[in-house]
TIRO-2110 file (N, C-alpha, C; in Angstrom, 1 decimal):
// TIRO-2110
76.7, 157.8, -141.7, N, 1, A
76.2, 157.6, -143.1, CA, 1, A
75.7, 156.2, -143.3, C, 1, A
74.5, 156.1, -143.9, N, 2, A
73.9, 154.8, -144.1, CA, 2, A
74.5, 154.1, -145.3, C, 2, A
74.4, 152.8, -145.2, N, 3, A
74.8, 151.9, -146.4, CA, 3, A
73.8, 152.2, -147.5, C, 3, A
74.3, 152.8, -148.6, N, 4, A
73.4, 153.2, -149.7, CA, 4, A
73.2, 152.0, -150.6, C, 4, A
72.2, 152.1, -151.4, N, 5, A
72.0, 151.0, -152.5, CA, 5, A
73.2, 150.9, -153.4, C, 5, A
73.8, 152.1, -153.8, N, 6, A
74.9, 152.0, -154.7, CA, 6, A
76.1, 151.3, -154.0, C, 6, A
76.4, 151.6, -152.8, N, 7, A
77.5, 151.0, -152.1, CA, 7, A
77.2, 149.5, -151.9, C, 7, A
75.9, 149.2, -151.6, N, 8, A
75.5, 147.8, -151.4, CA, 8, A
75.9, 147.0, -152.7, C, 8, A
75.5, 147.5, -153.8, N, 9, A
75.9, 146.8, -155.1, CA, 9, A
77.4, 146.6, -155.2, C, 9, A
78.1, 147.7, -154.9, N, 10, A
79.6, 147.6, -155.0, CA, 10, A
80.1, 146.4, -154.1, C, 10, A
79.6, 146.4, -152.9, N, 11, A
80.1, 145.3, -151.9, CA, 11, A
79.8, 143.9, -152.5, C, 11, A
78.6, 143.8, -153.0, N, 12, A
78.2, 142.5, -153.5, CA, 12, A
79.1, 142.1, -154.7, C, 12, A
79.4, 143.1, -155.5, N, 13, A
80.3, 142.8, -156.7, CA, 13, A
81.7, 142.5, -156.2, C, 13, A
82.2, 143.2, -155.2, N, 14, A
83.5, 142.9, -154.7, CA, 14, A
83.6, 141.5, -154.1, C, 14, A
82.5, 141.0, -153.5, N, 15, A
82.5, 139.7, -152.9, CA, 15, A
82.1, 138.6, -154.0, C, 15, A
81.9, 139.1, -155.2, N, 16, A
81.5, 138.2, -156.3, CA, 16, A
80.3, 137.4, -156.1, C, 16, A
79.3, 138.0, -155.4, N, 17, A
78.0, 137.3, -155.2, CA, 17, A
77.3, 136.8, -156.5, C, 17, A
77.6, 137.5, -157.6, N, 18, A
77.0, 137.1, -158.9, CA, 18, A
77.5, 135.7, -159.3, C, 18, A
78.5, 135.2, -158.8, N, 19, A
79.0, 133.9, -159.1, CA, 19, A
78.4, 132.7, -158.4, C, 19, A
77.5, 133.1, -157.4, N, 20, A
76.9, 132.0, -156.5, CA, 20, A
75.4, 132.0, -156.7, C, 20, A
74.9, 130.8, -156.3, N, 21, A
73.4, 130.7, -156.3, CA, 21, A
72.9, 130.8, -154.9, C, 21, A
71.7, 131.4, -154.7, N, 22, A
71.1, 131.6, -153.4, CA, 22, A
70.1, 130.5, -153.1, C, 22, A
69.6, 129.9, -154.1, N, 23, A
68.5, 128.9, -154.0, CA, 23, A
68.7, 127.7, -155.0, C, 23, A
68.0, 126.6, -154.7, N, 24, A
68.1, 125.5, -155.6, CA, 24, A
67.6, 125.8, -157.0, C, 24, A
66.8, 126.9, -157.1, N, 25, A
66.2, 127.3, -158.3, CA, 25, A
67.2, 128.1, -159.1, C, 25, A
68.5, 128.2, -158.6, N, 26, A
69.6, 128.9, -159.3, CA, 26, A
69.4, 130.4, -159.2, C, 26, A
68.6, 130.9, -158.4, N, 27, A
68.5, 132.4, -158.2, CA, 27, A
69.9, 132.9, -157.7, C, 27, A
70.3, 134.0, -158.3, N, 28, A
71.6, 134.5, -158.0, CA, 28, A
71.7, 135.0, -156.5, C, 28, A
72.8, 134.7, -155.9, N, 29, A
73.0, 135.2, -154.5, CA, 29, A
73.1, 136.8, -154.5, C, 29, A
73.6, 137.3, -155.6, N, 30, A
73.7, 138.8, -155.8, CA, 30, A
72.3, 139.3, -155.7, C, 30, A
71.4, 138.8, -156.6, N, 31, A
70.0, 139.3, -156.7, CA, 31, A
69.3, 139.1, -155.3, C, 31, A
69.4, 137.9, -154.8, N, 32, A
68.7, 137.7, -153.5, CA, 32, A
69.1, 138.6, -152.4, C, 32, A
70.4, 138.7, -152.3, N, 33, A
71.0, 139.6, -151.2, CA, 33, A
70.6, 141.0, -151.4, C, 33, A
70.7, 141.5, -152.6, N, 34, A
70.3, 142.9, -152.9, CA, 34, A
68.8, 143.1, -152.6, C, 34, A
68.0, 142.1, -152.9, N, 35, A
66.6, 142.3, -152.7, CA, 35, A
66.3, 142.3, -151.2, C, 35, A
66.9, 141.5, -150.4, N, 36, A
66.7, 141.5, -148.9, CA, 36, A
67.2, 142.8, -148.4, C, 36, A
68.4, 143.3, -148.8, N, 37, A
68.9, 144.6, -148.3, CA, 37, A
67.9, 145.7, -148.7, C, 37, A
67.4, 145.7, -150.0, N, 38, A
66.5, 146.7, -150.5, CA, 38, A
65.2, 146.8, -149.7, C, 38, A
64.7, 145.7, -149.4, N, 39, A
63.4, 145.7, -148.6, CA, 39, A
63.7, 146.3, -147.2, C, 39, A
64.8, 145.8, -146.5, N, 40, A
65.1, 146.4, -145.2, CA, 40, A
65.4, 147.9, -145.3, C, 40, A
66.1, 148.3, -146.3, N, 41, A
66.5, 149.7, -146.5, CA, 41, A
65.2, 150.6, -146.7, C, 41, A
64.2, 150.0, -147.4, N, 42, A
63.0, 150.8, -147.7, CA, 42, A
62.1, 150.9, -146.5, C, 42, A
62.1, 149.9, -145.7, N, 43, A
61.2, 149.8, -144.5, CA, 43, A
61.8, 150.5, -143.3, C, 43, A
63.1, 150.4, -143.1, N, 44, A
63.7, 151.0, -141.9, CA, 44, A
63.4, 152.5, -141.6, C, 44, A
63.3, 153.3, -142.6, N, 45, A
63.1, 154.7, -142.2, CA, 45, A
61.7, 154.9, -141.5, C, 45, A
60.8, 154.0, -141.7, N, 46, A
59.5, 154.1, -141.1, CA, 46, A
59.4, 153.5, -139.7, C, 46, A
60.5, 152.9, -139.3, N, 47, A
60.5, 152.3, -137.9, CA, 47, A
61.0, 153.3, -136.9, C, 47, A
60.2, 153.3, -135.8, N, 48, A
60.6, 154.2, -134.7, CA, 48, A
61.1, 153.5, -133.5, C, 48, A
61.2, 152.2, -133.6, N, 49, A
61.7, 151.5, -132.4, CA, 49, A
63.2, 151.2, -132.4, C, 49, A
63.8, 151.5, -133.6, N, 50, A
65.2, 151.2, -133.7, CA, 50, A
66.0, 152.5, -133.8, C, 50, A
67.2, 152.5, -133.2, N, 51, A
68.1, 153.7, -133.3, CA, 51, A
68.7, 153.7, -134.7, C, 51, A
69.3, 154.8, -135.1, N, 52, A
70.0, 154.9, -136.4, CA, 52, A
71.1, 153.9, -136.5, C, 52, A
71.8, 153.6, -135.4, N, 53, A
72.8, 152.6, -135.4, CA, 53, A
72.2, 151.2, -135.6, C, 53, A
71.1, 150.9, -134.9, N, 54, A
70.5, 149.6, -135.1, CA, 54, A
70.0, 149.4, -136.6, C, 54, A
69.5, 150.5, -137.2, N, 55, A
69.1, 150.4, -138.6, CA, 55, A
70.3, 150.2, -139.5, C, 55, A
71.4, 150.8, -139.2, N, 56, A
72.6, 150.5, -140.0, CA, 56, A
73.1, 149.1, -139.8, C, 56, A
73.1, 148.6, -138.6, N, 57, A
73.4, 147.2, -138.3, CA, 57, A
72.5, 146.2, -139.2, C, 57, A
71.2, 146.5, -139.2, N, 58, A
70.3, 145.7, -140.0, CA, 58, A
70.5, 145.8, -141.5, C, 58, A
70.9, 147.0, -142.0, N, 59, A
71.2, 147.1, -143.4, CA, 59, A
72.4, 146.2, -143.8, C, 59, A
73.4, 146.2, -143.0, N, 60, A
74.6, 145.4, -143.3, CA, 60, A
74.3, 143.9, -143.1, C, 60, A
73.5, 143.6, -142.1, N, 61, A
73.2, 142.1, -141.9, CA, 61, A
72.3, 141.6, -143.0, C, 61, A
71.3, 142.5, -143.5, N, 62, A
70.4, 142.1, -144.6, CA, 62, A
71.3, 141.9, -145.8, C, 62, A
72.2, 142.7, -146.1, N, 63, A
73.0, 142.6, -147.3, CA, 63, A
73.8, 141.3, -147.3, C, 63, A
74.4, 141.0, -146.2, N, 64, A
75.4, 139.9, -146.2, CA, 64, A
74.8, 138.6, -145.4, C, 64, A
73.5, 138.6, -145.2, N, 65, A
72.9, 137.5, -144.4, CA, 65, A
73.2, 136.1, -144.9, C, 65, A
73.4, 135.9, -146.2, N, 66, A
73.6, 134.6, -146.8, CA, 66, A
75.1, 134.4, -147.2, C, 66, A
76.0, 135.1, -146.6, N, 67, A
77.4, 134.9, -146.9, CA, 67, A
77.9, 133.5, -146.9, C, 67, A
77.3, 132.7, -146.0, N, 68, A
77.7, 131.3, -145.8, CA, 68, A
77.4, 130.5, -147.1, C, 68, A
76.5, 131.0, -147.9, N, 69, A
76.2, 130.3, -149.2, CA, 69, A
77.3, 130.4, -150.2, C, 69, A
78.4, 131.1, -149.9, N, 70, A
79.5, 131.2, -150.8, CA, 70, A
80.4, 130.0, -150.6, C, 70, A
80.2, 129.2, -149.6, N, 71, A
81.0, 128.0, -149.4, CA, 71, A
80.8, 127.0, -150.5, C, 71, A
81.9, 126.3, -151.0, N, 72, A
81.8, 125.3, -152.1, CA, 72, A
80.8, 124.2, -151.8, C, 72, A
80.8, 123.7, -150.5, N, 73, A
79.9, 122.6, -150.2, CA, 73, A
78.4, 123.0, -150.4, C, 73, A
78.1, 124.3, -149.9, N, 74, A
76.7, 124.7, -150.1, CA, 74, A
76.3, 124.9, -151.6, C, 74, A
77.2, 125.4, -152.3, N, 75, A
77.0, 125.7, -153.7, CA, 75, A
76.8, 124.3, -154.5, C, 75, A
77.5, 123.3, -154.0, N, 76, A
77.4, 122.0, -154.7, CA, 76, A
76.0, 121.4, -154.4, C, 76, A
75.5, 121.5, -153.1, N, 77, A
74.2, 120.9, -152.7, CA, 77, A
73.1, 121.8, -153.0, C, 77, A
73.3, 123.1, -152.9, N, 78, A
72.3, 124.2, -153.1, CA, 78, A
71.1, 124.0, -152.1, C, 78, A
71.4, 123.5, -150.9, N, 79, A
70.4, 123.4, -149.9, CA, 79, A
71.1, 123.1, -148.6, C, 79, A
70.3, 123.2, -147.5, N, 80, A
70.9, 122.9, -146.2, CA, 80, A
71.4, 124.1, -145.5, C, 80, A
72.1, 123.9, -144.4, N, 81, A
72.6, 124.9, -143.5, CA, 81, A
73.7, 125.7, -144.2, C, 81, A
73.8, 127.0, -143.9, N, 82, A
74.8, 127.9, -144.4, CA, 82, A
75.3, 128.8, -143.4, C, 82, A
75.4, 128.3, -142.2, N, 83, A
75.8, 129.2, -141.1, CA, 83, A
77.2, 129.5, -141.1, C, 83, A
77.5, 130.8, -140.9, N, 84, A
78.9, 131.3, -140.7, CA, 84, A
79.1, 131.4, -139.2, C, 84, A
79.9, 130.5, -138.6, N, 85, A
80.0, 130.5, -137.2, CA, 85, A
81.4, 130.9, -136.7, C, 85, A
81.5, 131.3, -135.4, N, 86, A
82.7, 131.7, -134.8, CA, 86, A
83.7, 130.6, -135.0, C, 86, A
84.9, 130.9, -135.4, N, 87, A
85.9, 129.9, -135.6, CA, 87, A
86.0, 129.3, -137.0, C, 87, A
85.0, 129.6, -137.8, N, 88, A
84.9, 129.2, -139.2, CA, 88, A
85.8, 130.2, -140.0, C, 88, A
86.4, 129.7, -141.1, N, 89, A
87.2, 130.5, -142.0, CA, 89, A
86.3, 131.6, -142.6, C, 89, A
85.1, 131.2, -143.0, N, 90, A
84.2, 132.2, -143.6, CA, 90, A
83.8, 133.3, -142.6, C, 90, A
83.8, 132.9, -141.3, N, 91, A
83.5, 133.9, -140.3, CA, 91, A
84.5, 135.0, -140.3, C, 91, A
85.8, 134.6, -140.3, N, 92, A
86.9, 135.5, -140.3, CA, 92, A
86.9, 136.4, -141.6, C, 92, A
86.6, 135.8, -142.7, N, 93, A
86.5, 136.5, -144.0, CA, 93, A
85.4, 137.6, -143.9, C, 93, A
84.2, 137.1, -143.4, N, 94, A
83.1, 138.0, -143.3, CA, 94, A
83.3, 139.2, -142.4, C, 94, A
83.9, 138.9, -141.2, N, 95, A
84.3, 140.0, -140.3, CA, 95, A
85.2, 141.0, -141.0, C, 95, A
86.1, 140.5, -141.8, N, 96, A
87.0, 141.4, -142.5, CA, 96, A
86.3, 142.3, -143.5, C, 96, A
85.4, 141.7, -144.2, N, 97, A
84.5, 142.4, -145.2, CA, 97, A
83.7, 143.5, -144.5, C, 97, A
83.1, 143.2, -143.4, N, 98, A
82.3, 144.1, -142.7, CA, 98, A
83.2, 145.2, -142.1, C, 98, A
84.3, 144.9, -141.5, N, 99, A
85.2, 145.9, -140.9, CA, 99, A
85.7, 146.8, -142.0, C, 99, A
86.1, 146.3, -143.2, N, 100, A
86.6, 147.2, -144.2, CA, 100, A
85.5, 148.1, -144.8, C, 100, A
84.3, 147.5, -144.9, N, 101, A
83.2, 148.3, -145.5, CA, 101, A
82.7, 149.4, -144.5, C, 101, A
82.6, 149.0, -143.2, N, 102, A
82.1, 150.0, -142.3, CA, 102, A
83.1, 151.0, -141.9, C, 102, A
84.4, 150.8, -142.1, N, 103, A
85.4, 151.8, -141.7, CA, 103, A
85.3, 153.0, -142.5, C, 103, A
84.8, 152.9, -143.8, N, 104, A
84.6, 154.1, -144.6, CA, 104, A
83.2, 154.5, -144.7, C, 104, A
82.3, 153.6, -144.9, N, 105, A
80.9, 153.9, -145.2, CA, 105, A
80.1, 154.3, -143.9, C, 105, A
80.5, 153.7, -142.8, N, 106, A
79.7, 154.0, -141.6, CA, 106, A
80.6, 154.5, -140.5, C, 106, A
81.7, 155.2, -140.9, N, 107, A
82.7, 155.7, -140.0, CA, 107, A
82.0, 156.6, -138.9, C, 107, A
82.2, 156.3, -137.7, N, 108, A
81.6, 157.0, -136.6, CA, 108, A
80.2, 156.6, -136.2, C, 108, A
79.6, 155.7, -137.0, N, 109, A
78.3, 155.2, -136.8, CA, 109, A
78.4, 153.8, -136.1, C, 109, A
79.2, 152.9, -136.6, N, 110, A
79.3, 151.6, -136.1, CA, 110, A
80.6, 151.3, -135.4, C, 110, A
80.6, 150.5, -134.3, N, 111, A
81.9, 150.2, -133.7, CA, 111, A
82.0, 148.7, -133.6, C, 111, A
82.9, 148.2, -132.9, N, 112, A
83.2, 146.7, -132.8, CA, 112, A
82.0, 145.9, -132.2, C, 112, A
81.2, 146.5, -131.3, N, 113, A
80.0, 145.8, -130.8, CA, 113, A
79.0, 145.7, -131.8, C, 113, A
78.9, 146.8, -132.6, N, 114, A
77.9, 146.7, -133.7, CA, 114, A
78.2, 145.7, -134.8, C, 114, A
79.5, 145.5, -135.0, N, 115, A
80.0, 144.5, -136.0, CA, 115, A
79.6, 143.1, -135.4, C, 115, A
79.8, 143.0, -134.1, N, 116, A
79.4, 141.7, -133.4, CA, 116, A
77.9, 141.5, -133.6, C, 116, A
77.1, 142.5, -133.5, N, 117, A
75.7, 142.4, -133.7, CA, 117, A
75.4, 141.9, -135.1, C, 117, A
76.0, 142.5, -136.1, N, 118, A
75.8, 142.2, -137.5, CA, 118, A
76.1, 140.7, -137.7, C, 118, A
77.3, 140.3, -137.2, N, 119, A
77.7, 138.9, -137.3, CA, 119, A
76.7, 137.9, -136.6, C, 119, A
76.2, 138.3, -135.4, N, 120, A
75.2, 137.5, -134.7, CA, 120, A
73.9, 137.4, -135.6, C, 120, A
73.5, 138.5, -136.1, N, 121, A
72.2, 138.4, -137.0, CA, 121, A
72.5, 137.5, -138.2, C, 121, A
73.6, 137.6, -138.8, N, 122, A
73.9, 136.7, -139.9, CA, 122, A
74.0, 135.3, -139.5, C, 122, A
74.6, 135.0, -138.4, N, 123, A
74.8, 133.6, -137.9, CA, 123, A
73.4, 133.0, -137.6, C, 123, A
72.5, 133.8, -137.0, N, 124, A
71.3, 133.2, -136.4, CA, 124, A
70.0, 133.6, -137.1, C, 124, A
70.1, 134.1, -138.3, N, 125, A
68.9, 134.6, -139.0, CA, 125, A
67.9, 133.5, -139.3, C, 125, A
68.3, 132.3, -139.2, N, 126, A
67.4, 131.2, -139.4, CA, 126, A
67.1, 130.4, -138.2, C, 126, A
67.6, 130.9, -137.0, N, 127, A
67.5, 130.2, -135.8, CA, 127, A
66.9, 131.1, -134.7, C, 127, A
66.5, 130.5, -133.6, N, 128, A
66.1, 131.4, -132.5, CA, 128, A
67.3, 132.1, -131.9, C, 128, A
68.4, 131.5, -131.6, N, 129, A
69.5, 132.1, -131.1, CA, 129, A
69.3, 132.9, -129.8, C, 129, A
68.3, 132.6, -129.1, N, 130, A
67.9, 133.5, -128.0, CA, 130, A
68.8, 133.3, -126.7, C, 130, A
69.4, 132.2, -126.6, N, 131, A
70.2, 131.9, -125.4, CA, 131, A
71.4, 132.8, -125.2, C, 131, A
72.0, 133.2, -126.3, N, 132, A
73.2, 134.0, -126.3, CA, 132, A
73.0, 135.4, -126.8, C, 132, A
71.7, 135.9, -126.6, N, 133, A
71.4, 137.1, -127.2, CA, 133, A
70.7, 138.1, -126.2, C, 133, A
70.5, 139.3, -126.7, N, 134, A
69.8, 140.3, -125.9, CA, 134, A
68.5, 140.6, -126.7, C, 134, A
67.5, 141.2, -126.0, N, 135, A
66.2, 141.6, -126.7, CA, 135, A
66.5, 142.4, -127.9, C, 135, A
67.4, 143.4, -127.9, N, 136, A
67.6, 144.3, -129.0, CA, 136, A
68.2, 143.4, -130.2, C, 136, A
69.1, 142.6, -129.9, N, 137, A
69.7, 141.7, -131.0, CA, 137, A
68.6, 140.8, -131.6, C, 137, A
67.7, 140.3, -130.7, N, 138, A
66.7, 139.4, -131.2, CA, 138, A
65.7, 140.2, -132.1, C, 138, A
65.4, 141.4, -131.8, N, 139, A
64.5, 142.2, -132.6, CA, 139, A
65.1, 142.5, -134.0, C, 139, A
66.4, 142.8, -133.9, N, 140, A
67.1, 143.1, -135.2, CA, 140, A
67.2, 141.8, -136.1, C, 140, A
67.5, 140.7, -135.4, N, 141, A
67.6, 139.4, -136.1, CA, 141, A
66.3, 139.0, -136.7, C, 141, A
65.2, 139.2, -136.0, N, 142, A
63.9, 138.9, -136.4, CA, 142, A
63.5, 139.7, -137.6, C, 142, A
63.8, 141.0, -137.6, N, 143, A
63.5, 141.9, -138.7, CA, 143, A
64.2, 141.4, -140.0, C, 143, A
65.5, 141.1, -139.9, N, 144, A
66.3, 140.7, -141.1, CA, 144, A
65.7, 139.3, -141.6, C, 144, A
65.4, 138.5, -140.6, N, 145, A
64.8, 137.2, -141.0, CA, 145, A
63.5, 137.3, -141.7, C, 145, A
62.7, 138.3, -141.3, N, 146, A
61.4, 138.5, -142.0, CA, 146, A
61.6, 139.1, -143.4, C, 146, A
62.6, 140.0, -143.5, N, 147, A
62.9, 140.5, -144.9, CA, 147, A
63.3, 139.4, -145.8, C, 147, A
64.1, 138.5, -145.3, N, 148, A
64.6, 137.3, -146.0, CA, 148, A
63.4, 136.5, -146.4, C, 148, A
62.6, 136.2, -145.5, N, 149, A
61.4, 135.3, -145.8, CA, 149, A
60.5, 136.0, -146.8, C, 149, A
60.3, 137.3, -146.7, N, 150, A
59.4, 138.0, -147.6, CA, 150, A
59.9, 137.9, -149.0, C, 150, A
61.2, 138.2, -149.2, N, 151, A
61.9, 138.1, -150.5, CA, 151, A
61.8, 136.7, -151.0, C, 151, A
62.1, 135.8, -150.2, N, 152, A
62.1, 134.4, -150.7, CA, 152, A
60.8, 133.9, -151.1, C, 152, A
59.7, 134.4, -150.6, N, 153, A
58.4, 134.0, -151.0, CA, 153, A
57.9, 134.7, -152.2, C, 153, A
58.5, 135.8, -152.6, N, 154, A
58.0, 136.5, -153.8, CA, 154, A
58.7, 136.0, -155.1, C, 154, A
END
């Protein structure tokens, strides 16, 4: 079962994304994240190069791609890096959010490796990240990054 727009809104509310800014212009992290997810969700059905599992991975990654912006230091500066990296407290929080969400919404669709892919995409959506990746991961990361760029430019 795909991550629906209704469930995406619930997840963003549960994570209190409405309390955070996504840009120095004070755009809401809730609005930005939902817009990136919505663009991905609308385009993915037309893609024939990705499996259903890959599409679900990208929906989740698009929804939570800027999770690192919930950090107090980023919110204070409203600019700069917002990477959620392995070993970071936010990384553990984010993994728990994804595991909880996918255990019900995507049961039987996503497994632990897919969650690792989601986390990789989120961590590297602004970087090349090619050294520690696979071609499939890179294609998915690039797709999410393009959705983020398209939304940010509009």
